[in-house]
N, C-alpha and C positions, 0 to 999 in steps of 0.2 A: 665335372667340375670346370668352371670357367675362370680364365685369367684375364684381367683388364690391364691394358697398357695405356698410359696417358702421356701426351707431349703437346704443349701449347694448346691449340684449339682442336686437337684430334684425340680420339679415343678408339682403341681397337679391342675387340673381345675375341678370345680364342677358346674353343671347347676342347677338352682333353680327348673326347671321342673323335678319332681321326686327326687330332691336332688341327682342327678345322677353324679357319677364320670365319666367324659368324656375324661380325659387325665391324664396320669401319666408318666412323661418323665424324662430321664436323660439328663441334659443339656450339660454336657461336651462331650458326644458322640452323642447327638441328638436322642438317642434310645427311641422310643415310645413303651410302654408296653401294653396300652389299645387298643382295637379294635376301628376302626374309625367310626363305625355306617353306613357303606356303605349299602344302601338299596338293593343292588344286592344280599346280603346275609341276613343281619339282621340290623335293625335300632337301636337296643339297644346297650348299652355299659356296664353299670353296674347298672341295675335297682334294687330297693328294692322291695321285694315281700311281700305285706301286703294287706289285712288280711288273704289271703289264699296262699297256694303253689299249683301251677299247676292248673288243671281243676276240677271244681265242677261238679258233675253228672248233666247232662242236663243244665249246665250253671247257676244253681241255688243253693242257700243254704237254709236250713230250720231252722228257729229259732222260737221256741215255736209254732209250727204248721203253721207258715206263710212262704211263699216262697219269696225269694229276688233274683233278677237277679244280678250275680256277675261274671265279666269277669275273664279269666285265670290270675292267679298271682295277682288278686286284683286290686285296683284302685290307690294305692300310686304312682306307677311308672308313671302315667299319670296326677298326681296332682301337682299344683304349691305349693311349700313349702315356708314358710317365713324364711328369713335369720334373725336369732335372734341376732347373734353377729359374728364378724369376726376380725381376726388379720392376721399378716403375715404368721402364721403357723397353725391357727385353724379357723374353721367355724362351726357354729351350726345352723341347720335347724329344723323347726318344721312344722308338719302337724296336724291339729286338726279336729275333727268331725264337720260336717256342714249339712245343709239341704240335700245337694247332697249325702254325704256319708251315712247318716242315711236312705236314700231311698233304698240303696242296702246292707247295713250292719248296723243293728239297735243298735249299741253299741257306747257310747261316748268314745273317746280316745284322747290322745296326743301322737304323734310319733316324737321322736327327733333323728336326725342323727348328730353326732359330728365327724368332720374330723380333725385329728391332724397329721401334717407332722413333722417328725424329721429325718433329714438326708435322707437316701434312704428308709425309712419306713413310710408308711401311715396307720394310725389306723382309723377305722370307728367304732364309738360306737353307738349302737342302744339302745334306751330306750322307752318303751311303758308304758304309765300311764293310770290308770282308774280314771277319775275325777268324775264318776257318783256314784249312790247309790246302784247299783246292780253289781253282778259278770259279767265280760265280758270274751269273748273267742276269740282267734285269732291264726293264724300261722304267722311266720316271716321267711323271707329268703333273700339270697343274690344271685347275678347273674353276677359277673364280667367276662368280656370276654377279653382274653389276646391274643395278636398277636402271631401266631405260624405258621411259624418260627419267633422267636424274632429277630427284626432288619433285617429281610429278609435273615438270614443266614441259608443255608441248606434247608431241606425239612421237611414236617410235620412228616414223619415217622422216622426222626432222634430223635424225642422227646419222652419223657416218663414222667409219673407222679410218683413222689417218695413220698410215705406216711411216716409219722413220725415213724411208727413202722409196723412190719409185720401184715397184715390183711388177714382175710378170708372174701372176699366180694362176696355176692350173688346179682347179678343184677336183679332188678324187671323190667318187661316190661310194656309199656304203649300201650293202644289200639289207634285206629285212632282218638278218641276224647279226648285223654289225661288222661284216667283213668287207674289205675293199674290193670293188668290182674291177677286175683287171681290164685295161684297154679302154676304159671309159673315163673321160674328164671333160671339164668345161673351163674356159678362160674366164676368170673373175676380175682380174686386173690385167690390162695390157700396157705395161710400162707406165704406171700411174701410182699415186700414193694415197688416193682417197677412194673408199668403197662405201657407197650409199647403202643404208640398211632398209630392208622391208621384210615383212613376215613371210612372204612367198618364197624367198630365197632359202628358207629352211624346210620347205615342204618335203624334201628328200633327205632329212636328217642333217647332221653336222656338215659344215664346210671343212674339208681336210686338205691341208697344204703341206707339202714336203719342202725342206731346204729353203726356208724363208731367210732372206738376207737382212731384213730390218731387225734391230734389237729393241724396238719399242713399237707399241700400237696404242693410239689414243682414241677414246670414245668421246666424240664431240657432237655438238648440235649447231645447226644453222640459226637457231632461235634463242640460244642461251649461251652464257659464258661458262657455265658449269661443265666440267669435263673430268675425266679420269684417264691417267696414262699408265700402261702396264709395260715395264721394261724388263728384259730378261737376258740371262747369260746361261749357256750350256743347254739351251733348248732349241734345236734347229727346226723343229716341226711345229705346226700350229693348227688348232681346231677352233672354229667359231660355231656356237650352237645356241639355240633356244627351242623349247617345246612350242607347240602350236600357239601362236598369238600371245605368248607370255610377255609380261612387262619387264623383261630383263634380257640380257645377252651375256654369254660366256665367252671370254677371251682366254684361250687355253694353250699356252706354250707347252710343248711336249718334247721328249727325247724318245722317239719311237711312235709307231702308229699300229692300228689293228692289223690282224692277219689278212693276207690276200685270200680271196675265195679259193678253197681247195688246198690250202697250205697244210702239209702233213709233216713238215720238217721238225728237227730238234729245236728246243727253245733258243739255243745259241744262234740259230739261223733266222730268227725273227728280224723284221726291218728295224734298223737303227738300234739294235740291242747294245747295251753297255756291258763290257766285261771288266772284271776286277781280279787282279792276281791276289794270292794270299797276303793279308795285311794291307791291301791296297784300299784307296778311297776315291770317291767321285764327289765333286761339288758343283752346284749350280745355284742360281738365285732368281727370284721374282721380286720386282719392286712395284708397288702401287702408290701413285701420287694423285691426290685430288686437287682440283682448282676451284 
């Protein structure tokens, strides 16, 4: 089931499967900013990543000495969310633990996604609750894919990412099964705030950055005034990705990254894992604004 939000010249569409944003469009120009989900490249559009980011070592997590099979990026993106409430400009979705989730992730939880549309800005609020009697652990991430070129104007290499502030970013590399290769990195920005885009930079999978200082990243073109800005709070890490030669790019604020090669520790020892005490909650947000 899809929910439609409208505000001014903007319309957003969210699917209950994964509580996934599938369209964010400017109605006066007909410009679509989100990727279409064409299976020739990638069927996703803007999945939520929970309770892990990326790939666990061997496709398993370890919790208190027991192994649990958990797919890349977790199960939330393939789960049916409940629409809790909806209005013309806001929709609230919930996913809670179940027999199926406890079989692969042994913690009780409530995950809420709240979409709020105001003019040309769409805010997505994330809230994780611990309804149980013991501490829980998780990672949380975003994965929005934006058409590039926007509106079909120009070429991919006309575009660049503009960070809120100058950054020195060291790219971490992933191996063939999605784990971080320890001791291998590449400088992608050296105290600068603009990163030119080209297809070749994704030849070795996603760009993975830890501890990004900027709180927003804009996708801009040297040939067009059309742009989209992604602002975020509560997400210290960042992934940038596209499949080979795809006409889109993903800007992915994360709280956590994939396992390092050879990691065999408990889930609570994963990089940038979030912990919640009984009755505790965690909040973060992602805001998408088109120009």
